[in-house]
A tleap script that builds the chain and sets N, CA, C and O, in Angstrom:
source leaprc.protein.ff14SB
mol = sequence {
  NMET HIE HIE PRO LEU ALA GLU VAL GLY LYS
  TRP LEU ARG SER VAL ILE GLN GLY TYR SER
  ASN TYR HIE ALA VAL PRO GLY ASN PHE ALA
  SER LEU GLN CYS PHE ARG ARG GLU VAL SER
  LYS ARG TRP LEU ARG VAL LEU GLN ARG ARG
  SER GLN LYS SER ARG MET SER TRP LYS HIE
  LEU THR GLY PHE ALA ALA GLN TRP LEU PRO
  ARG PRO LYS ILE LEU HIE PRO TYR PRO TYR
  LEU ARG PHE ASP VAL THR TYR LEU ARG PRO
  LEU TRP GLU VAL TRP CGLY
}
set mol.1.N position { 72.381 91.546 129.850 }
set mol.1.CA position { 70.943 91.259 130.863 }
set mol.1.C position { 70.048 89.921 129.937 }
set mol.1.O position { 69.403 89.046 130.516 }
set mol.2.N position { 70.188 90.015 128.472 }
set mol.2.CA position { 69.469 89.080 127.625 }
set mol.2.C position { 69.965 87.945 126.983 }
set mol.2.O position { 69.423 87.146 126.220 }
set mol.3.N position { 71.614 88.057 127.642 }
set mol.3.CA position { 72.403 86.849 126.952 }
set mol.3.C position { 71.828 85.502 127.934 }
set mol.3.O position { 71.406 85.628 129.084 }
set mol.4.N position { 71.924 84.271 127.210 }
set mol.4.CA position { 71.564 82.837 128.242 }
set mol.4.C position { 72.790 82.901 129.323 }
set mol.4.O position { 73.886 83.459 129.291 }
set mol.5.N position { 72.093 82.043 130.342 }
set mol.5.CA position { 72.942 81.996 131.570 }
set mol.5.C position { 74.094 81.193 131.695 }
set mol.5.O position { 74.830 81.133 132.681 }
set mol.6.N position { 74.223 80.468 130.434 }
set mol.6.CA position { 75.880 80.026 130.542 }
set mol.6.C position { 77.059 80.566 129.721 }
set mol.6.O position { 78.239 80.220 129.783 }
set mol.7.N position { 76.310 81.767 128.701 }
set mol.7.CA position { 77.429 82.812 127.978 }
set mol.7.C position { 77.683 83.651 129.218 }
set mol.7.O position { 78.841 84.027 129.394 }
set mol.8.N position { 76.912 83.933 129.949 }
set mol.8.CA position { 76.890 85.295 130.907 }
set mol.8.C position { 78.047 84.454 132.268 }
set mol.8.O position { 79.052 84.995 132.731 }
set mol.9.N position { 77.580 83.204 132.616 }
set mol.9.CA position { 78.564 82.744 133.626 }
set mol.9.C position { 79.978 82.149 132.977 }
set mol.9.O position { 80.967 82.057 133.704 }
set mol.10.N position { 80.027 81.787 131.716 }
set mol.10.CA position { 81.427 81.611 131.272 }
set mol.10.C position { 82.183 83.405 131.402 }
set mol.10.O position { 83.244 83.633 131.983 }
set mol.11.N position { 81.783 83.899 131.083 }
set mol.11.CA position { 82.177 85.436 130.855 }
set mol.11.C position { 82.535 85.947 132.443 }
set mol.11.O position { 83.552 86.523 132.829 }
set mol.12.N position { 81.549 85.604 133.086 }
set mol.12.CA position { 81.911 86.161 135.135 }
set mol.12.C position { 82.962 84.838 135.614 }
set mol.12.O position { 83.506 85.051 136.698 }
set mol.13.N position { 83.243 83.795 135.097 }
set mol.13.CA position { 83.999 82.892 135.371 }
set mol.13.C position { 85.672 83.444 135.168 }
set mol.13.O position { 86.581 83.196 135.960 }
set mol.14.N position { 85.796 84.282 133.846 }
set mol.14.CA position { 87.074 84.583 132.928 }
set mol.14.C position { 87.137 85.861 134.270 }
set mol.14.O position { 88.181 85.773 134.916 }
set mol.15.N position { 86.458 86.661 134.604 }
set mol.15.CA position { 86.540 87.961 135.097 }
set mol.15.C position { 86.829 87.978 136.296 }
set mol.15.O position { 87.532 88.908 136.690 }
set mol.16.N position { 86.298 86.775 137.409 }
set mol.16.CA position { 86.745 86.377 138.415 }
set mol.16.C position { 87.807 85.677 138.629 }
set mol.16.O position { 88.353 85.654 139.732 }
set mol.17.N position { 88.202 85.067 137.676 }
set mol.17.CA position { 89.473 83.977 137.673 }
set mol.17.C position { 90.589 85.166 137.222 }
set mol.17.O position { 91.619 85.243 137.893 }
set mol.18.N position { 90.422 85.939 136.279 }
set mol.18.CA position { 91.447 87.153 135.925 }
set mol.18.C position { 91.495 87.885 137.663 }
set mol.18.O position { 92.595 87.989 138.207 }
set mol.19.N position { 90.749 88.153 138.092 }
set mol.19.CA position { 90.720 88.996 139.632 }
set mol.19.C position { 91.684 87.965 140.587 }
set mol.19.O position { 92.690 88.306 141.210 }
set mol.20.N position { 91.098 86.640 140.520 }
set mol.20.CA position { 91.674 86.029 141.626 }
set mol.20.C position { 93.066 85.705 141.276 }
set mol.20.O position { 93.941 85.514 142.121 }
set mol.21.N position { 93.275 85.638 139.768 }
set mol.21.CA position { 94.755 85.330 139.491 }
set mol.21.C position { 96.113 86.722 139.947 }
set mol.21.O position { 97.309 86.481 140.110 }
set mol.22.N position { 95.605 87.788 140.034 }
set mol.22.CA position { 96.246 88.917 140.487 }
set mol.22.C position { 96.506 89.305 141.636 }
set mol.22.O position { 97.570 89.710 142.105 }
set mol.23.N position { 94.838 89.091 142.404 }
set mol.23.CA position { 94.904 89.272 143.967 }
set mol.23.C position { 95.155 88.291 144.926 }
set mol.23.O position { 95.082 88.537 146.130 }
set mol.24.N position { 95.524 86.901 144.356 }
set mol.24.CA position { 95.333 85.538 145.076 }
set mol.24.C position { 96.712 85.783 145.904 }
set mol.24.O position { 97.596 84.998 145.561 }
set mol.25.N position { 97.031 86.574 146.778 }
set mol.25.CA position { 98.099 86.694 147.544 }
set mol.25.C position { 97.671 85.963 148.978 }
set mol.25.O position { 96.496 85.937 149.345 }
set mol.26.N position { 98.632 85.440 149.659 }
set mol.26.CA position { 98.529 84.977 151.065 }
set mol.26.C position { 97.836 86.408 152.298 }
set mol.26.O position { 98.563 87.360 152.583 }
set mol.27.N position { 97.000 86.334 152.628 }
set mol.27.CA position { 96.210 87.066 153.310 }
set mol.27.C position { 95.284 87.648 152.832 }
set mol.27.O position { 94.597 88.467 153.444 }
set mol.28.N position { 95.119 87.284 151.579 }
set mol.28.CA position { 93.826 88.135 150.822 }
set mol.28.C position { 92.890 87.644 150.463 }
set mol.28.O position { 92.357 88.146 149.474 }
set mol.29.N position { 92.138 86.214 151.218 }
set mol.29.CA position { 91.318 85.241 151.008 }
set mol.29.C position { 90.155 86.172 150.991 }
set mol.29.O position { 89.595 86.520 149.951 }
set mol.30.N position { 89.698 86.693 152.597 }
set mol.30.CA position { 88.152 87.477 152.738 }
set mol.30.C position { 88.234 88.369 151.697 }
set mol.30.O position { 87.135 88.409 151.144 }
set mol.31.N position { 89.055 89.130 151.156 }
set mol.31.CA position { 88.519 89.905 149.837 }
set mol.31.C position { 88.467 88.995 148.666 }
set mol.31.O position { 87.776 89.367 147.718 }
set mol.32.N position { 89.003 88.020 148.595 }
set mol.32.CA position { 88.285 87.133 147.490 }
set mol.32.C position { 87.061 86.723 147.415 }
set mol.32.O position { 86.347 86.948 146.438 }
set mol.33.N position { 86.750 86.176 148.286 }
set mol.33.CA position { 85.506 85.877 148.932 }
set mol.33.C position { 84.403 87.103 148.691 }
set mol.33.O position { 83.370 86.983 148.034 }
set mol.34.N position { 84.739 87.999 149.195 }
set mol.34.CA position { 84.039 89.443 149.346 }
set mol.34.C position { 83.947 89.713 147.341 }
set mol.34.O position { 82.817 89.810 146.862 }
set mol.35.N position { 84.559 89.759 146.866 }
set mol.35.CA position { 84.492 90.056 145.827 }
set mol.35.C position { 83.859 88.846 144.759 }
set mol.35.O position { 83.419 89.322 143.713 }
set mol.36.N position { 83.766 87.464 144.880 }
set mol.36.CA position { 83.133 86.660 144.239 }
set mol.36.C position { 81.736 86.917 144.667 }
set mol.36.O position { 80.913 86.895 143.752 }
set mol.37.N position { 81.162 87.226 146.216 }
set mol.37.CA position { 79.789 87.385 146.192 }
set mol.37.C position { 79.131 88.390 146.334 }
set mol.37.O position { 77.981 88.550 146.745 }
set mol.38.N position { 79.976 89.164 145.942 }
set mol.38.CA position { 79.348 90.684 145.094 }
set mol.38.C position { 78.977 90.351 143.885 }
set mol.38.O position { 77.803 90.320 143.518 }
set mol.39.N position { 79.888 90.098 143.234 }
set mol.39.CA position { 79.489 89.627 141.619 }
set mol.39.C position { 78.087 88.811 141.603 }
set mol.39.O position { 77.127 89.139 140.905 }
set mol.40.N position { 78.120 87.582 142.573 }
set mol.40.CA position { 77.197 86.980 142.396 }
set mol.40.C position { 75.836 87.920 142.940 }
set mol.40.O position { 74.833 87.517 142.350 }
set mol.41.N position { 75.577 88.837 143.709 }
set mol.41.CA position { 74.942 89.682 144.165 }
set mol.41.C position { 74.375 90.238 142.950 }
set mol.41.O position { 73.170 90.098 142.742 }
set mol.42.N position { 75.283 90.991 141.942 }
set mol.42.CA position { 75.057 91.676 140.991 }
set mol.42.C position { 74.101 91.062 140.004 }
set mol.42.O position { 73.059 91.430 139.461 }
set mol.43.N position { 74.924 89.887 139.979 }
set mol.43.CA position { 74.392 88.821 138.889 }
set mol.43.C position { 72.414 88.334 139.093 }
set mol.43.O position { 71.475 88.180 138.312 }
set mol.44.N position { 72.583 88.263 140.363 }
set mol.44.CA position { 71.060 87.866 140.927 }
set mol.44.C position { 70.174 89.196 140.735 }
set mol.44.O position { 68.982 89.179 140.426 }
set mol.45.N position { 71.003 90.444 140.985 }
set mol.45.CA position { 69.944 91.347 140.551 }
set mol.45.C position { 69.335 92.001 139.275 }
set mol.45.O position { 68.359 92.713 139.040 }
set mol.46.N position { 70.561 91.325 138.405 }
set mol.46.CA position { 70.070 91.688 136.533 }
set mol.46.C position { 69.395 90.503 136.412 }
set mol.46.O position { 68.383 90.822 135.788 }
set mol.47.N position { 69.332 89.030 136.689 }
set mol.47.CA position { 68.281 88.179 136.996 }
set mol.47.C position { 67.248 88.276 137.059 }
set mol.47.O position { 66.385 87.806 136.317 }
set mol.48.N position { 67.106 89.181 138.355 }
set mol.48.CA position { 65.662 89.545 138.872 }
set mol.48.C position { 64.980 90.660 137.628 }
set mol.48.O position { 63.815 90.646 137.232 }
set mol.49.N position { 65.870 91.414 137.262 }
set mol.49.CA position { 65.134 92.419 136.232 }
set mol.49.C position { 64.380 91.901 134.998 }
set mol.49.O position { 63.414 92.357 134.386 }
set mol.50.N position { 65.042 90.931 134.850 }
set mol.50.CA position { 64.889 90.386 133.411 }
set mol.50.C position { 63.154 90.404 133.158 }
set mol.50.O position { 62.575 90.826 132.157 }
set mol.51.N position { 62.676 89.939 134.121 }
set mol.51.CA position { 60.775 89.976 133.786 }
set mol.51.C position { 60.181 90.422 135.146 }
set mol.51.O position { 60.875 90.571 136.152 }
set mol.52.N position { 59.110 90.583 135.108 }
set mol.52.CA position { 58.397 91.648 136.027 }
set mol.52.C position { 57.818 90.305 136.844 }
set mol.52.O position { 57.450 90.481 138.005 }
set mol.53.N position { 57.750 89.250 136.382 }
set mol.53.CA position { 57.544 87.836 137.881 }
set mol.53.C position { 58.845 87.209 137.896 }
set mol.53.O position { 59.173 86.269 137.171 }
set mol.54.N position { 59.603 87.804 138.800 }
set mol.54.CA position { 61.187 87.305 139.107 }
set mol.54.C position { 60.986 86.165 139.839 }
set mol.54.O position { 60.192 86.313 140.768 }
set mol.55.N position { 61.599 84.753 139.669 }
set mol.55.CA position { 61.077 83.976 139.900 }
set mol.55.C position { 62.859 83.795 140.644 }
set mol.55.O position { 62.874 83.030 141.608 }
set mol.56.N position { 63.870 84.248 140.370 }
set mol.56.CA position { 65.072 84.304 140.687 }
set mol.56.C position { 65.188 84.239 142.091 }
set mol.56.O position { 64.405 85.085 142.523 }
set mol.57.N position { 65.759 83.675 143.029 }
set mol.57.CA position { 66.064 83.747 144.156 }
set mol.57.C position { 67.559 83.174 144.561 }
set mol.57.O position { 68.183 82.478 143.760 }
set mol.58.N position { 68.093 83.518 145.873 }
set mol.58.CA position { 69.251 83.602 146.034 }
set mol.58.C position { 69.556 81.926 145.718 }
set mol.58.O position { 70.266 81.534 144.791 }
set mol.59.N position { 68.841 81.026 146.721 }
set mol.59.CA position { 68.714 79.923 146.459 }
set mol.59.C position { 68.918 79.031 145.019 }
set mol.59.O position { 69.560 77.999 144.824 }
set mol.60.N position { 68.192 79.775 144.194 }
set mol.60.CA position { 68.547 79.377 142.836 }
set mol.60.C position { 69.924 80.040 142.410 }
set mol.60.O position { 70.699 79.311 141.790 }
set mol.61.N position { 70.217 81.030 142.613 }
set mol.61.CA position { 71.551 81.466 142.137 }
set mol.61.C position { 72.797 80.907 142.468 }
set mol.61.O position { 73.800 80.725 141.777 }
set mol.62.N position { 72.467 80.582 144.070 }
set mol.62.CA position { 73.990 79.666 144.199 }
set mol.62.C position { 74.258 78.343 143.641 }
set mol.62.O position { 75.350 77.778 143.593 }
set mol.63.N position { 73.109 77.910 143.218 }
set mol.63.CA position { 73.559 76.959 142.417 }
set mol.63.C position { 74.056 77.487 140.968 }
set mol.63.O position { 74.507 76.435 140.514 }
set mol.64.N position { 74.192 78.157 140.273 }
set mol.64.CA position { 74.492 78.767 139.069 }
set mol.64.C position { 75.750 79.085 139.819 }
set mol.64.O position { 76.709 78.413 139.440 }
set mol.65.N position { 75.968 79.843 140.680 }
set mol.65.CA position { 77.493 80.381 141.158 }
set mol.65.C position { 78.155 78.903 141.296 }
set mol.65.O position { 79.235 78.942 140.707 }
set mol.66.N position { 77.934 77.673 141.824 }
set mol.66.CA position { 78.470 77.006 141.991 }
set mol.66.C position { 79.025 76.385 140.952 }
set mol.66.O position { 80.183 75.979 141.052 }
set mol.67.N position { 78.213 76.188 139.653 }
set mol.67.CA position { 78.866 75.784 138.520 }
set mol.67.C position { 79.531 76.636 137.715 }
set mol.67.O position { 80.526 76.187 137.145 }
set mol.68.N position { 79.228 77.739 137.535 }
set mol.68.CA position { 79.957 78.894 136.833 }
set mol.68.C position { 81.535 79.503 137.713 }
set mol.68.O position { 82.693 79.311 137.342 }
set mol.69.N position { 81.117 80.166 138.791 }
set mol.69.CA position { 82.173 80.879 139.302 }
set mol.69.C position { 82.977 80.049 139.987 }
set mol.69.O position { 82.576 79.087 140.643 }
set mol.70.N position { 84.161 80.402 139.856 }
set mol.70.CA position { 85.268 79.494 140.642 }
set mol.70.C position { 85.503 80.208 142.047 }
set mol.70.O position { 85.555 81.415 142.284 }
set mol.71.N position { 85.630 79.137 142.902 }
set mol.71.CA position { 85.741 79.512 144.524 }
set mol.71.C position { 87.161 80.282 144.366 }
set mol.71.O position { 88.051 80.181 143.522 }
set mol.72.N position { 87.033 80.978 145.355 }
set mol.72.CA position { 88.422 81.496 145.613 }
set mol.72.C position { 89.494 80.656 146.353 }
set mol.72.O position { 89.070 79.747 147.067 }
set mol.73.N position { 90.991 80.873 146.261 }
set mol.73.CA position { 92.067 80.206 146.482 }
set mol.73.C position { 93.210 80.820 146.361 }
set mol.73.O position { 93.471 81.575 145.424 }
set mol.74.N position { 94.150 80.487 147.501 }
set mol.74.CA position { 95.417 81.478 147.145 }
set mol.74.C position { 96.285 80.935 146.399 }
set mol.74.O position { 96.915 79.943 146.764 }
set mol.75.N position { 96.470 81.588 145.077 }
set mol.75.CA position { 97.822 80.961 144.034 }
set mol.75.C position { 98.873 81.222 144.283 }
set mol.75.O position { 99.693 80.447 143.790 }
set mol.76.N position { 99.413 82.303 145.075 }
set mol.76.CA position { 100.762 83.083 145.288 }
set mol.76.C position { 101.636 82.018 146.540 }
set mol.76.O position { 101.080 81.496 147.507 }
set mol.77.N position { 102.330 81.962 146.373 }
set mol.77.CA position { 103.419 81.927 147.692 }
set mol.77.C position { 103.340 82.854 148.588 }
set mol.77.O position { 102.862 83.977 148.429 }
set mol.78.N position { 104.018 82.204 149.981 }
set mol.78.CA position { 103.987 83.510 150.588 }
set mol.78.C position { 105.634 84.132 150.142 }
set mol.78.O position { 106.321 83.460 149.372 }
set mol.79.N position { 106.030 85.135 150.570 }
set mol.79.CA position { 107.234 86.018 149.691 }
set mol.79.C position { 108.298 85.291 150.581 }
set mol.79.O position { 109.388 85.504 150.052 }
set mol.80.N position { 108.426 84.657 151.512 }
set mol.80.CA position { 109.810 84.044 151.831 }
set mol.80.C position { 109.966 82.836 151.269 }
set mol.80.O position { 111.105 82.370 151.290 }
set mol.81.N position { 108.870 82.041 150.635 }
set mol.81.CA position { 109.087 80.641 150.069 }
set mol.81.C position { 109.135 81.312 148.181 }
set mol.81.O position { 109.468 80.608 147.228 }
set mol.82.N position { 108.825 82.390 148.111 }
set mol.82.CA position { 108.903 82.915 146.612 }
set mol.82.C position { 110.164 83.276 146.453 }
set mol.82.O position { 110.766 83.130 145.389 }
set mol.83.N position { 110.714 83.827 147.601 }
set mol.83.CA position { 112.020 84.711 147.035 }
set mol.83.C position { 113.242 83.891 147.786 }
set mol.83.O position { 114.272 84.449 148.163 }
set mol.84.N position { 112.989 82.576 147.934 }
set mol.84.CA position { 113.975 81.709 148.980 }
set mol.84.C position { 114.770 81.215 147.961 }
set mol.84.O position { 114.348 80.530 147.029 }
set mol.85.N position { 116.367 81.690 148.198 }
set mol.85.CA position { 117.727 81.084 147.339 }
set mol.85.C position { 117.467 79.612 147.409 }
set mol.85.O position { 117.215 79.135 148.515 }
set mol.86.N position { 117.492 78.979 146.550 }
set mol.86.CA position { 117.817 77.757 146.399 }
set mol.86.C position { 119.563 77.412 145.951 }
set mol.86.O position { 120.366 76.581 146.374 }
set mol.87.N position { 119.631 78.238 145.149 }
set mol.87.CA position { 121.489 78.015 144.551 }
set mol.87.C position { 122.142 79.422 144.701 }
set mol.87.O position { 121.846 80.571 144.373 }
set mol.88.N position { 123.324 78.708 145.444 }
set mol.88.CA position { 123.769 80.076 145.777 }
set mol.88.C position { 125.334 79.579 144.703 }
set mol.88.O position { 125.981 78.534 144.645 }
set mol.89.N position { 125.449 80.830 144.032 }
set mol.89.CA position { 126.744 80.926 143.115 }
set mol.89.C position { 127.943 81.400 143.988 }
set mol.89.O position { 127.705 82.130 144.950 }
set mol.90.N position { 129.363 80.979 143.672 }
set mol.90.CA position { 130.409 81.356 144.337 }
set mol.90.C position { 130.622 82.384 144.282 }
set mol.90.O position { 130.420 82.891 143.179 }
set mol.91.N position { 131.130 83.271 145.369 }
set mol.91.CA position { 131.494 85.005 144.912 }
set mol.91.C position { 132.264 85.376 143.971 }
set mol.91.O position { 132.259 86.511 143.493 }
set mol.92.N position { 133.197 84.195 143.522 }
set mol.92.CA position { 134.271 84.649 142.292 }
set mol.92.C position { 133.376 84.782 140.681 }
set mol.92.O position { 133.642 85.481 139.704 }
set mol.93.N position { 132.346 83.888 140.894 }
set mol.93.CA position { 131.178 84.000 139.729 }
set mol.93.C position { 130.527 85.271 139.621 }
set mol.93.O position { 130.340 85.922 138.593 }
set mol.94.N position { 130.221 85.536 140.737 }
set mol.94.CA position { 129.000 87.044 140.907 }
set mol.94.C position { 130.154 88.522 140.694 }
set mol.94.O position { 129.919 89.579 140.108 }
set mol.95.N position { 131.388 88.087 141.399 }
set mol.95.CA position { 132.011 89.441 140.809 }
set mol.95.C position { 133.029 89.735 139.775 }
set mol.95.O position { 133.761 90.694 139.531 }
set mol.96.N position { 132.777 88.366 139.166 }
set mol.96.CA position { 133.693 88.184 138.033 }
set mol.96.C position { 134.937 88.485 138.039 }
set mol.96.O position { 135.623 88.294 137.035 }
savepdb mol mol.pdb
quit
């Protein structure tokens, strides 16, 4: 709560990037967007609680989120591409 915005932004970037690295499979884009949005909401709530006169709004936070939080993107290929065989070995090499 009391750390500088840049420090918290770097930490949240690593959190979101780690989540995205694991869960960024085809068909899961909406879930990645939802996770980033929820992290942004929690960050806004913490920043609003910093003082009694909170002037932090969602409009201000979207600028911070654009700067620090990575946008979701699909990192893993579809399974039919991931497991596609490009080199077939002759059967006598397989059965030895």
